[in-house]
N, C-alpha and C positions, 0 to 999 in steps of 0.2 A: 547498493540498493538505496532507495529513498522511501521512507515511511511518511505518508501524508495522512494527517488526522484532520477530520472535519467536525464542525459543530452540527447540530440538528437541521440547519438550514443549508448545508452544503458549502459553507464558508470554511476555508482552510484555517485551522487553529494552530497547526505546527507542521514542520518538516524536519525529519531527523535522518541523517545519512547513517548507514550501518553496513557492515560486511567486512570480509577479509580480502585484502588485495595488496598489491605491491606498495601502494601509497597510503593505505588505511592507517598505519601507525604514525606516520609523519603528519597526517591530517587530524589526528586524535579522533578517529572514527571507531565506534564500538563494534564488536562482532555481532551482536544481536540486540533486540529490543523486546520489552514486555509491554503489552497493550492492555489497559484495563477492560474488563467486560463491558459490553454494550457501548463500544466506541466505534463510530464510523471511521473507517480507514481504508487505505489501499497501499500497495507496495509497488514501486516501479523498479524494474531492472535497469541499471545504468551501464552494465557491461555484458557483452555477449557471453553465453555459457554460464551465467549465474544460476545458482540453485538456492531455492528458498524452502525451508522446513517450517511449517506453521503447526503449532501444537495447541489443541483446544481441550477443554475439560470434556470428558466422555460421560457416558458411552456414546459412540458415534451412531447416529440413526440416519441412514440414507433416505428414509421416507419423510424426514422433516423438510419443510420448505426452506428454500434459500431466501434469506432476508436481504432485499436490495433497498438501498436508500431511496426514499421517495423522490429526491432531487437528482438522482443519478440518471444517465442516459439509458435508454432501452438497450436490450441486448441485441443491438443491430450493428453490424460491422462498421458502417459509415459513421454513425453517431459515436461509437466507441473510439474510432480513430481520431475524430475531431476532438473529443474530450481528452484523450491521451495527449494530443499535441498541446492543448491548453495547459494541462498539468505539467508537462515537460518544460514549458515556457516559464512556469513559476519557479523552477529549479535554477534557472540562469540568473 
């Protein structure tokens, strides 16, 4: 997996690889990451079949609105795919 952290303007502040896999130990990749509260971020799966568990402080309230970054693309499949391609290019 790749954790991408953004500043308040949508500029990438950092990228951190994490997860457990056949090469994670030899690449010095940690199993998980802790993200400070109020940090804009996304996680990209780099391997088919990956599973992510995200834990947040509770209690969970499904009625609370989902906070999306003001600079993020709309929840539109085409915009999302284009944005994902741009992020994946940053990993190479």
